[in-house]
N, C-alpha and C positions, 0 to 999 in steps of 0.2 A: 483145520485142516493141516497137514503136514507142511513144513517150510524149507526152504532150501538156504543154509546158511555157509559160513567158511570156517570150515577145522582149523583150529589150530593148534600145530604139533609141538610139542616143548622138547627139546632134544638132552637129555642126561646122558654123561658120559659117566660111567662108572672108573673109580681108580682102582687100581690093581697093581701087584707089586712088578710086574712084567711089561706096563702098558705099553714102552717102547718097543716091543717086539709084537703089538698086538694089532691087527690093522683097525680103524676107526668103523665104531659100528653105531649105525643108525643115523648117517649122515648120506644125505641126499645131495645130486650134483646133477647139471644138464644132462649128465653122461648116464646116469644110472636112474634117473627120475620116472621120465616119461615113456617106461616102456611097457607098464601093465593099462588094463583096463582100468583099474583102482586109482593108477596115479593120472590118467586121462579126467577123471571123474574130479579129483581131490584139483585138478590144476585149474578145470575150469568152474570150479567152485571158488578158486581164489579169483578169480578174473572177475564173477559179479559183486565181490565184495566192495570195491571203491564206488560204486553206484547207491551204496546205502545213505542211511543218514545218521550212523554211530558217531558221529563229532564233527565239529565245526569245519573240519577239510573236506567236507563237500557244502561249500555255501550255494547251490545253485538257485536258492531262492533268492541272495543276493542278487542276484544277476535278472534272474525271470521276474522279479515281485519289486524290491525296493528302488530297482535302476529304472522302473516302470513307472507310470503315473497312478498307480492302484496302490502304493504303500510306501511310506517314509521308513527308515530306521527304525525310530521308538525305542525303548528301552532309556535307560539314565543318560540326561545328555552327559557327553564326554567317555561313556563307556561305549568299546567297539568303534571308535571315531573312524577306522577306517570304510566301515561300511556307508556313514554318511558323506564319505568323499565321493564315493562310487554314487550314492544318492543323489549327488548335488553335481556333478561331473566335473570333480576340481582333484581326482586324484593323478598318481604319478605309477610309474614303473614297478616303484619297491613297495605298492601296495600288498599287504600279507593276504588279503582275500582273491586277489589276481593269482596270485603265487597257489596258495590251495588248491583251486580248482584246477589248475594248469598241472600240479604237481600228481592229485587225485586221478582225472581223467586219465593222464599219459600213463599211470602204474596200471590203470584197466588196459589201454590199449597195450601196453607190455606185455601184460598178462595172457590177453588175447590172442596175441601175435604167438607167445610160445604153444598154445594150445593148438593152433592151427600149423604151426610148421616143426613142431619140436616133437611129435609123437612117433614113439619106434614101432618097428614092423610087426611087434608082436601085440600090438593094442589090434584088438576084434575089429572089422571092418564095421557093423554095426555101431559100435560104440564110437569110433571115429569118426564115422560120419555123423552121426548125433552130435558130439560135443564139439566139432570145429563148424559145425552149422551154428549152433548157440553163440561160439567164440566170434563168429561175423557179425552176428546182430550186435553182440555187445561193443564190438570194435566202432561198429556204425553210431550203436547210443553214444557211446564218449566223442566220438569224432564230430557228430552233430552240433554237442552242446558245444564243444570248440571254434568249430567255425564260425558258429552264431556268434559267438561272444569274442575271437579275435580276430577272425577272418583269414590272411594267409597265413599258416601253421606248417610245423614241419610234418611230412607225411611219412609216417614209419609204418609200414607193412610188414616186414620182419623183425626177429628177435635181433638184438645186438650182439653181434657174435663177436666182436671186437671195440676197443676203444674207441677208436674213429669211427664205428657206425652210429655213436652217440651224436655225433656231429653232422646233421642236418639241414638244410639250409630249407626255407620256407617253401610250399608249394601253394599254386592259385585256388582260390576258393572254390572254381569251377573243377580243378583236379581231385580237391578232398570230396566233393559232392560224387565225384565219377565213383570213387572209389566205396562211397556210402551206398550209393546205389549199387553196384555190383554186388557188396558184399550182402544187401537186405535179399537183391533178387537170388542168390544162393542158396541164401537160408531158407527163403520161404519154399523153396523145390525140396528141401530135405526135411524142416522140422513139423514135429506132431501137429495135429491138430488141438490135442489135448497133452495136457503134462502136470507132472505133480506141482504143487503151490510155489510159485515163485520161479519154473523153469520157465524158457521162452517158448512159444508156439509159434504156428504158422502166422495166426491170426495180428499177433503180435509184430512180426516182420513185416506182413502186410501195412500193417496199418501205420508204422514209422515209414514205409516205403512210400504210401501215400500222403502224409506230411511233407517228407521229403520233396517231392514232387510239386506239392503244392507252394512251398517255400522256393522252389525253381522257377514257378510259373510252367511249369507242364501238367498242363491244368486235365488232358486228356489220360495221361499216364497214371496220373490220381485217381480220376474215376476206373481205369481199369483195375488198379490195384484193390480199389474198394470193393468193386465187383465180384474179385477172387475172394476177399476176407469176407461179403455177405454169403457169398456161395458156401461158404463152411456152414453156416444154419446156427450159430452156436451164440451169437451175440445180441441183445436186445438192451433196450433203455428198462430197468428196474422201476420199478410202480414210485419208489418214495425218492427224491433227489440224494437228499442226504444220506441213504443207507451205502452209499460208496465210500464214507468217511467215518464211519463206524467200525469199531474192531469186529462186533457179531457177526458185521456182513461180508469182511472182505474174502477177494478173489472170487465176486458173482459175475452175474452172466451179462453186466455191463462192461466187465475189466478185460479191456484188451491186453495191458500189462501194468503189474503194479510191482513194486521194490519191498520187498518182504523184511518183517523187523520181529524181536521176538525179546520179551523183557525178563530178567532174572536168569541168564546164560552168562555161564564161563567159558568162554572168553565172550566179551561183551557183545549184544548181538541188536541193544534196543534203538529206539529213536529218541535222540537229543531234541530234535524240534519240539516235542512234548514240553519241554521247558525252555525253550528258549523263545518260544511265543506267548506262553501261558502269563496270566496276571502276577505280578509281584506277590501279592498277598496270598499264593498259592505255591510258593517258590520258583516262580517264573520270571523270565527276564523282560517280557513284553517285548521284544522285535517284532519288525514286518508287520507294522499298524496298519490297518488300513486307511486310505484318503475319504475325506469328503467327496473329493471327484468320483472316485468308483461308486460309492453309496448312491450319489445321484443317478449313476448309469442306468439303476433299476427303474423300471416302470413302475408305476403306482397309479391307482383307478381314482376316479373324481372321487370316491368315496373315503379315500385315502388307504384304501389295502393293498400293499406293496407286492411286489414278483416274491412269492414264498424262498427264493433263493437267497433273498438278501438276507432273512434271520438264520437260513442254513447255513450261511458263509460267515455271517460276524455276528457278534453282540453290541448292543447296541441298549441305548436309555429306554426304559420302559419293557424290555422285555427278558424272559429269564434267560439265564445262562445256563451252562452244560450241566453246571451242579444244583440245580434247582431253586437257586437262589436269584435274586431280580441282580441285572447287569448294572454294573455302576461306572456310567462314563468317565472318571477320575481315574479308571483304572489304566486308560491310555492317552498319550497327549494329543490324539486326535479324537478321543470318545468314543473309541471302537476297537476290539479285536478278533480278530480271525478264529475260527473254529476249526477248521478244516484238518488241522494238523495236533488238534487237541484230545485230551481222554479226560473224564469225568473223574475226581479223585476218587471215586467209589471202584476203578478200573487200576490206576496208578494214582499212589498216595503223595503228599507232598514230598515226602519224605525219600522216595524215588521218583522223582517227577522227569527227570533225566533219563530215564530207562524205558520208555513206552515201547508198547506192542502196535502200534499203528502202523499199516504200510504206506508207502508214499505212491498213490495213485497217477502214473507217468501218462496213461491213455487210457480213454473211456470210449466206449461205444458213442455215446455224445459228442465226441470231436469229430468222430467219422462222420456221422451226418452232418456236422458243420462244414469239416470238408469238403464233403461231397456237394453240400448246397452251394459253397464258394467258387468251387472248381465249374458247376453248371452254370454259374452265374457270369464269370469272367468269359465263358464260352457262349456266350448269348444265347444262353438257355435258360432265361429265367424264370419261366415259366417251371420248367421242371426243380429248379431251385427251390421252390416253396414247398415241396413236399418233405424233403428232411430239415429244413428249417422249421415248419410249423410241428415237426413231432417233438423235437425239442421243446418248443414253448409248450406244447400241450401237456407233455409229460409235467414241465413243471406247474402250471395250474391246477393239474389235477391232484396234486400234493392235498389239495381239500376234500378230495373223493377217498385216500389211502393211509393218508397219517393220521391215524386218530389224536396226535398228541398237539395238531396244528388248531389255533383257534380258531373258529366257525368252522372246525370238521363237517365234512356232508353235505356242503354247497359251495359250488365255486362262486365267488362274488362277480356281479356284474362289471364286463368290461375287464377282466384280469387277463391279459396277456393273449388277446384274440391273434386269430390266424390272420399273418402278411397275406396278403391279396395283390400287392401292389409288383409289377413285371417291368418297370424302369429299372436298368441295371444301375445307374449309378444311386439311386435311391436305395437300392436293395442291397448294394455293396456298404453302405453304411449300415444299413440295419443288420446285416450278415457281423458285419466286425463289432457290434455292439454285444449282440448276441454270444461271440464267443468271449467278449469281455465280462458276462456277468454269469455263463455257463461255467466258466473255466476257470474265474477267478479264484485267486491264491493257491494256484495248480503250477504256478513257475512258468508259464507259458508268455505273460503281455510283453514282456519287455523285447522280445524275440518278434514276437507280432508287429508291436510298433516299426521294429527298424525296416521290415520287409512290406511296409507298407508305404514305406518311401520317404523321403526329406521332408515335404510339406504336411504331411501327418504327423511326422514325429516332431518335429519341430514345435509345431502347434500343442500337443499333449504335454512336450516337455518342458513348456515355456517358463512355469517357474524354476528352473533350474539352468545350469550353466551348458545346456546340452547345444552342440553343433553339428548338425549333420554329418558335415567332412571331415570334425575333428575326432567326432564321437561314436561314429558309426559301428567302429571295433573299438575293443577295447586294446592297449598296448601288449604286446608280449613280456610278461614278467622279467625284472630284472634278472631273479636266478637264472631263468634260460640264457638271458641274454648272456651272462658272467660262464656261461660253463659250455656255451655253445658256438665255437669258433663259426659258425656257417651263417649266423646271423647278426644283418648289419646293424648296429645300435642306432 
C-alpha cells in the first residue's frame, strides 16, 4: 500500500557571473510557500514527520513502557543511562529524553499550526479543508502525549510570527485538553472515512477523541464518539492477534491509526525501533525489555496453556523466536524481549537492522472496544460492558482456530480466556485494567494508564522504583525550554 512520507527538498544554488544581480531561485519563505495546493500538501506532510520513529528523538516508548511496570531499560549497563533515570524516577530537568520528546512534538505542533493558519487564498477550498482537518488531528495527537507526560505546558495554537511569540506561559491541563477535544471534534466533521495509507481518517479522529474523553472521565461522551466510529462500519477485530504487528498485514481492518515507515529510502524513513529493541546478536541494542510482572499478568489454564497474546508479544524460554530459532533468555537481562516492533532477518537483515519498514500502530479497534467496556462500567452499566470486553478475549483465545502456526492449532484449550461474567463494578474495573495491559502491551500506553488510575494504583504498581505520585505524576518541563522561554518559572 502506498504510504505517506515527508519529502525533503535539497536546495542547490547555482553560481553565475552576475549572481548578485539575480533574484534567489528555489527559496521558499512563509511569504511564497503556502500559496498552492501542492504547497499545502507538502506542509501537511512535514507535520506528520515528527510522529515517526526514524531516530531516537521520538522516545515515546521510554515514557509509555519503560516508565511503567511493563518494562525496564534493558541494553548494556550504562548505555543510555538517562533512560534508566526515567525508569527509576531519579531524573532531573536536563535529562536528554525529556528534551527529545518535548522538541520533537512541539516541532510537530508548530508545523501543524502553519498548515492551519498560513495557507494562502489560492489554496483550493477542498484541499484547505482536508489538510487543515488532518493538521488539527496531528496537533491533538502531539498535545495529548505532551500533556500526559508534562502536565501544564505552553499552549501554542498559532504560528510564531515574532520572537516574542516563542515565550508562552504554561496553561492548565484542562485548557490543553479543551484544545485537543475541539481539534478532534472539528477534524472528525471533515475527514474522510477512508484515505491512502497513513493519512488521518474520520475514524482516527473519533478514536482519539474517545480516548481523550476516557482520560477526562467523560464517559458518556466517549461512548458517543465510539458510536460514531462504529457507525462508519469499517473496523473489526482481525482473526489473528499478531497480524497487526507484521509487515504483510499493515493498515488492516483493525487499524484505526498507524504511523507509517518505509525502509531503503533517501531521505531516511525507516523505523529504528527494529534495532533498538532487537537482541544484540542480531545487531540490536535490546532496550525496552519486558518485566516478569508483565508476563505474570497473562492468564494461564490449569493445564499450563497461556493466553496466546503472551507469546505473540514477547520471546521467552522454550518458545520459537521470530527467526525460527529457539529464544534464549540470556539475550535479555529479564529473560524476555518484546516482538511487536521487530522484523525477522528475512525482511530486514542485520546489516540494515535500524531501517525497518514496520509501522507503529497507535490505535487499534481492540482498544476502542476496551474503552467502550471501561466507560460502560464506570457509568454503572457493567452488564453492557461485558460485550465489548469479551469480544477482545474471544479473539485472543480463537487464535487457536485461525493461526496454523500456533502449537495446538485447531482446538481451544479448556479453560482458556473464558468470558467474563461478573457485573460487580469494582471487580470488573480491575479485570478491564488488566485486559488493557495484556492486549495493548508494548504499544506505549501503559504508563499513561497508570497515571490516570490514580495515586494508590500507580504507587502500588511502581513500588520497586522511587515513584511518588505527588512528585512524579508529571515529568518536569525540560531545562532546554526553561532556558529559552522567559515565561516559564523554574
